[in-house]
N, CA, C and O of each residue as an XYZ file, in Angstrom:
276
protein
N     -18.121    -32.083     28.877
C     -18.549    -30.809     28.334
C     -20.005    -30.908     27.911
O     -20.440    -31.902     27.330
N     -20.716    -29.893     28.205
C     -22.110    -29.916     27.781
C     -22.243    -29.321     26.380
O     -21.325    -28.672     25.879
N     -23.364    -29.546     25.776
C     -23.623    -29.145     24.390
C     -23.526    -27.633     24.190
O     -23.086    -27.178     23.134
N     -23.928    -26.858     25.181
C     -23.882    -25.395     25.071
C     -22.459    -24.866     24.961
O     -22.192    -23.940     24.194
N     -21.570    -25.441     25.709
C     -20.170    -24.996     25.654
C     -19.539    -25.363     24.314
O     -18.766    -24.589     23.750
N     -19.874    -26.540     23.813
C     -19.343    -26.951     22.507
C     -19.862    -26.015     21.420
O     -19.113    -25.604     20.534
N     -21.137    -25.686     21.493
C     -21.716    -24.760     20.502
C     -21.047    -23.389     20.578
O     -20.770    -22.771     19.550
N     -20.790    -22.921     21.788
C     -20.135    -21.625     21.957
C     -18.724    -21.643     21.368
O     -18.300    -20.683     20.723
N     -18.002    -22.741     21.595
C     -16.658    -22.866     21.028
C     -16.696    -22.938     19.497
O     -15.857    -22.340     18.823
N     -17.662    -23.664     18.959
C     -17.796    -23.735     17.503
C     -18.115    -22.369     16.913
O     -17.597    -22.006     15.857
N     -18.968    -21.614     17.597
C     -19.314    -20.267     17.125
C     -18.084    -19.360     17.142
O     -17.842    -18.607     16.199
N     -17.314    -19.443     18.223
C     -16.093    -18.628     18.306
C     -15.100    -19.018     17.217
O     -14.435    -18.158     16.639
N     -15.002    -20.301     16.943
C     -14.102    -20.765     15.892
C     -14.528    -20.234     14.531
O     -13.685    -19.811     13.739
N     -15.819    -20.251     14.253
C     -16.329    -19.715     12.984
C     -16.046    -18.224     12.865
O     -15.639    -17.748     11.806
N     -16.261    -17.491     13.947
C     -15.982    -16.058     13.927
C     -14.494    -15.788     13.720
O     -14.122    -14.870     12.988
N     -13.645    -16.585     14.363
C     -12.204    -16.431     14.204
C     -11.791    -16.734     12.759
O     -10.941    -16.038     12.203
N     -12.380    -17.762     12.149
C     -12.095    -18.086     10.749
C     -12.511    -16.942      9.824
O     -11.776    -16.576      8.907
N     -13.690    -16.386     10.073
C     -14.153    -15.249      9.265
C     -13.218    -14.056      9.408
O     -12.877    -13.409      8.417
N     -12.802    -13.762     10.635
C     -11.901    -12.638     10.871
C     -10.551    -12.877     10.184
O      -9.961    -11.949      9.631
N     -10.073    -14.102     10.221
C      -8.820    -14.434      9.559
C      -8.931    -14.227      8.051
O      -8.003    -13.710      7.429
N     -10.047    -14.622      7.462
C     -10.265    -14.397      6.031
C     -10.280    -12.909      5.698
O      -9.689    -12.484      4.705
N     -10.948    -12.128      6.518
C     -10.995    -10.676      6.299
C      -9.591    -10.080      6.397
O      -9.201     -9.259      5.567
N      -8.845    -10.491      7.401
C      -7.485     -9.975      7.567
C      -6.577    -10.395      6.411
O      -5.751     -9.605      5.954
N      -6.724    -11.621      5.942
C      -5.919    -12.074      4.801
C      -6.220    -11.261      3.553
O      -5.303    -10.886      2.822
N      -7.495    -10.984      3.301
C      -7.863    -10.160      2.140
C      -7.315     -8.747      2.276
O      -6.859     -8.154      1.298
N      -7.360     -8.209      3.493
C      -6.839     -6.868      3.739
C      -5.346     -6.813      3.477
O      -4.863     -5.888      2.824
N      -4.617     -7.789      3.975
C      -3.167     -7.838      3.763
C      -2.866     -7.987      2.281
O      -1.941     -7.351      1.775
N      -3.619     -8.802      1.585
C      -3.417     -8.997      0.146
C      -3.609     -7.683     -0.611
O      -2.792     -7.324     -1.458
N      -4.699     -6.963     -0.300
C      -4.961     -5.677     -0.963
C      -3.866     -4.668     -0.642
O      -3.431     -3.923     -1.520
N      -3.421     -4.641      0.602
C      -2.366     -3.711      0.982
C      -1.065     -4.042      0.261
O      -0.340     -3.134     -0.144
N      -0.760     -5.315      0.097
C       0.447     -5.695     -0.637
C       0.349     -5.255     -2.090
O       1.331     -4.781     -2.662
N      -0.825     -5.407     -2.691
C      -1.006     -4.920     -4.064
C      -0.785     -3.418     -4.148
O      -0.135     -2.937     -5.076
N      -1.323     -2.671     -3.182
C      -1.148     -1.221     -3.162
C       0.317     -0.849     -2.984
O       0.805      0.081     -3.626
N       1.013     -1.561     -2.125
C       2.440     -1.297     -1.913
C       3.205     -1.510     -3.207
O       4.063     -0.703     -3.563
N       2.903     -2.589     -3.908
C       3.590     -2.869     -5.167
C       3.296     -1.793     -6.210
O       4.190     -1.398     -6.958
N       2.050     -1.315     -6.268
C       1.705     -0.243     -7.208
C       2.451      1.043     -6.852
O       2.965      1.731     -7.734
N       2.507      1.361     -5.569
C       3.207      2.569     -5.138
C       4.695      2.471     -5.417
O       5.315      3.461     -5.807
N       5.276      1.305     -5.226
C       6.689      1.122     -5.531
C       6.950      1.308     -7.019
O       7.958      1.902     -7.403
N       6.053      0.807     -7.858
C       6.200      0.988     -9.302
C       6.110      2.471     -9.668
O       6.872      2.950    -10.508
N       5.183      3.196     -9.043
C       5.061      4.625     -9.301
C       6.311      5.372     -8.851
O       6.759      6.293     -9.533
N       6.870      4.991     -7.727
C       8.087      5.634     -7.239
C       9.233      5.385     -8.204
O      10.026      6.289     -8.468
N       9.333      4.156     -8.742
C      10.388      3.862     -9.714
C      10.251      4.754    -10.947
O      11.243      5.278    -11.453
N       9.018      4.922    -11.426
C       8.790      5.770    -12.605
C       9.172      7.214    -12.291
O       9.847      7.868    -13.086
N       8.741      7.707    -11.136
C       9.090      9.077    -10.755
C      10.594      9.254    -10.605
O      11.144     10.278    -11.010
N      11.259      8.265    -10.027
C      12.708      8.341     -9.871
C      13.393      8.383    -11.232
O      14.339      9.145    -11.435
N      12.910      7.560    -12.165
C      13.482      7.569    -13.511
C      13.261      8.919    -14.186
O      14.152      9.432    -14.864
N      12.077      9.491    -14.000
C      11.812     10.809    -14.581
C      12.713     11.864    -13.960
O      13.212     12.750    -14.653
N      12.915     11.768    -12.672
C      13.781     12.720    -11.982
C      15.219     12.586    -12.466
O      15.903     13.588    -12.678
N      15.674     11.358    -12.640
C      17.024     11.141    -13.135
C      17.179     11.675    -14.555
O      18.236     12.192    -14.919
N      16.130     11.549    -15.351
C      16.184     12.047    -16.730
C      16.269     13.568    -16.767
O      16.806     14.128    -17.722
N      15.752     14.245    -15.748
C      15.764     15.705    -15.701
C      16.906     16.244    -14.857
O      16.955     17.443    -14.579
N      17.816     15.387    -14.447
C      18.916     15.793    -13.573
C      19.782     16.831    -14.275
O      19.881     16.830    -15.502
N      20.414     17.723    -13.497
C      21.248     18.786    -14.079
C      22.374     18.257    -14.961
O      22.781     18.945    -15.897
N      22.886     17.065    -14.697
C      23.973     16.555    -15.511
C      23.511     16.165    -16.918
O      24.327     15.796    -17.763
N      22.220     16.248    -17.161
C      21.734     15.957    -18.507
C      22.006     17.116    -19.457
O      21.778     16.995    -20.661
N      22.483     18.222    -18.937
C      22.837     19.356    -19.773
C      21.724     20.364    -19.941
O      21.950     21.431    -20.513
N      20.534     20.066    -19.465
C      19.420     21.000    -19.580
C      19.494     22.011    -18.439
O      19.705     21.629    -17.287
N      19.323     23.303    -18.748
C      19.303     24.295    -17.660
C      18.042     24.128    -16.806
O      16.967     23.809    -17.312
N      18.201     24.350    -15.514
C      17.062     24.241    -14.603
C      16.285     25.546    -14.589
O      16.869     26.629    -14.577
N      14.980     25.436    -14.590
C      14.111     26.600    -14.440
C      13.594     26.580    -13.005
O      12.714     25.787    -12.669
N      14.136     27.446    -12.168
C      13.782     27.442    -10.754
C      12.321     27.787    -10.521
O      11.767     27.424     -9.483
N      11.678     28.479    -11.461
C      10.259     28.797    -11.302
C       9.402     27.539    -11.298
O       8.337     27.515    -10.680
N       9.851     26.512    -11.972
C       9.105     25.258    -11.973
C       9.217     24.543    -10.632
O       8.377     23.705    -10.305
N      10.242     24.865     -9.857
C      10.455     24.206     -8.575
C       9.782     24.921     -7.414
O       9.747     24.388     -6.305
N       9.246     26.118     -7.644
C       8.586     26.876     -6.585
C       7.212     26.233     -6.322
O       6.457     25.981     -7.260
N       6.899     25.976     -5.075
C       5.572     25.422     -4.766
C       4.465     26.351     -5.261
O       4.669     27.563     -5.332
N       3.306     25.808     -5.602
C       2.233     26.613     -6.205
C       1.676     27.702     -5.302
O       1.028     28.617     -5.809
N       1.892     27.653     -3.995
C       1.314     28.669     -3.120
C       2.124     29.957     -3.102
O       1.724     30.917     -2.443
N       3.247     30.006     -3.804
C       4.044     31.245     -3.860
C       3.585     32.127     -4.986
O       4.138     33.209     -5.186
């Protein structure tokens, strides 16, 4: 192998390492976002369960109408 081919392979390896680092950081951030969204969904579900009709509170259907009506 000549020196030019070795240099080209080393350059490709460095670029691949950099891309792998970027992808790992992206996956890490996305996992954090997923965990935050799951926590928010749990809170919303708990709030919804607390307002369920079996709690004895009458439902106000006007609150359930979308704002564009």
